[in-house]
N, C-alpha and C positions, 0 to 999 in steps of 0.2 A: 677217480683216483686222486689221492692226496700226495703232496710232495713228501719224500722220505730221504733220510740220509743213510738208510740201511745198506746202501751199496758199498760203503766204506769197508764192510766186512766180507764183501764178495769179490771173487775173481772172475775171469772170463770163463774158466772151467770148460774149455772146448771138448777135451777127451771125455770128461765126466758126463757132460750133457749128451754127447754122442752115444756113450755106453748106455745111459739111461734110455735114450730113444731106441736103441737096438733091442733092449729088453721089452719096451712097450710094443714095438712092432712084432716081436716074437710072441706076444700074447700075455705077458706077465702083467699083473695089476700092480697098483701103487704099493700096496702092503708087501707084496712079494719082493718088489725091487728094494724097498726100504730094508727088509730083512736081509737081503743079499748085501746091501751096503754096510749094514752093521755087523752081521755074523760072518760074511765071507770077504769083507773088506774089498769090494769090487773097485773102489776108488783109490785103493792103496794109500790110505792115510794112517797116521799114528793113533788117532783117538776116535772113539765111537761118536762123541758129540760133533766132531768135525765131519764124519761121514754123514751123520743126520743132517747137518747144516747144508752140505753140498747136495744131498738128495733133495731136501726141501726147496732149495733154489732151482736146481735143475728141473724138477718136476713142475714147478710153478712156471718156469720159462717155456717148457714144452707144452703145457696145458694152454698157454696163450696162443698157440699156433694150431691151425687145422691139421688133421691127420696126415694129409698128403705132404705137408711140409715137414712134419715129424719124420715121415719116411725118408725125405730128402736128407735130413740130419743124420739118420741112421746109415743111409746108403750113398749119399752124394759125394762128389769130389770135395777136397779140402776147402777150396775157395767158396763153394756153395755153402758148406757147413758153417764156415766163419761168418758169412753174410747172414745166414739164418739165425745163428746164435746171437749176433749183434741185434738183429730185428727183434728177437724174443726178449732181449734185455730192454730194448726201447719200449716194447709193449708192456713190460711189467714195472717200468720205472718212469713215471711221467716227467720228472725233472731231467732225467738223462735224455729222453726223447726230445725235449725242448732244447737241451744243450746241442744235440746233434743237428736239430733243425735250424736253430738260431745262430749257432757259432760255426759249425762245420759246413753246413749247406751255404750259409751266407758268404763264407770265405771263398767257396767255389764260384758262386754267382758273381761276386765282386772281382774275380780273377786273381785273388791274393794267393790262393792255393797253399796256404799254411795257416795254422792256428796259432795266433800270437797270445802272449801273456795278457796283453791289453784286452783282447776280445774275451778271454776266459774271465778275467777280473770284472769286466763290464757286465757280462752275463750274470754273474753272482750278485753284483751290486744292484742290478735292476730287479732280480728276483727277491732280494732282501727288502727292497722298497715296495714290491708288489704283494709279498706274502708274509703274513705274521709268522707262519710256520718256519720259513727260511730265516726270517729276522731273528728268531730265537736261537738259532744254531750258533755254537761257539766258533770263533775264528779257526781253531784247530780242526774242527769238524769240516768246515768249508775248505780249508787247505787240503785235507785228506780227500775230499770229494773231487776237487780240481785234479789232483794226481790220479785218482781212480778213473775219472772220466776219460782223461787222455790215455791212460794205460789200456782201458777197454778198446779204444780206437786203434792203438798200436797192435794189440793182440788180434783184432779183427782184420788187420792188414790194410786199413784205410788211412793210416798215418805212418810216416817213416821218419826216424830221427837220426839217420846216418850223418847228416850234415850239421847236426846240432839244433836244427829247427824242426818244428812239427809239421813236416810237409805232407800235404794231402795226396793220397793215392785213390783215384776213382776206380773201383774194382770192375772188372768185366762181368757183365751179367748176361748169361746166355738167354736166348729167346724163350726156351721152355720154362726156365725159372721166372723170368719176367712175367710170362703169361700166368703162371701159378700165383704169383704175388698179386697181380691185377685181379684175377678171379676171386681171390680171398680178401679183397679190399685192403691190401697192405701196401698199395702204391705210395701213400704219404711217407711210409717208413723207408722205402727204397729211394724215394726222391730226396729225403733228408741226407742219405748217404752219398748219392750220386750228383746232387745239385740240380736235378732235372725239375721241370715244372709238373 
């Protein structure tokens, strides 16, 4: 997987991803769901191209997960759904996964329990030095990505800005979900979120 700045045009899309998962679990195929998105406006958006975009991103995220976890997105409690949508985003965006692993997880391990501007800036400076792809991105694109990445973590419920800082919240992960993630080789993604080894 290559680095991409495509996430600047994406949102967390929790309810939209869940709705898409519900249709998949109910036996609808991709084309049927896409048609529902465009013709019946299941995502309740103003424009057809927006519906297509949300569908494309949601289906890509869901396809990155095994079926038993898609079922959890369709039927699980809100905390589980947020965690799984976050993992699906990390699975479909390499740079975002590295951000969560190298910035979020590192802050937990070091006991800082917050994501600082310095850590975010350092991450992108290092990536620019390591990758020609990232080095070619404009400053405005990188600025948008920084905002987008932290916003994703807020919406997933693993960051809180009530105090004006980006304070890390380690989500509770029940035994059943943890076991499902381990069985499906997704422990590195869970560890990036919880700071575990």
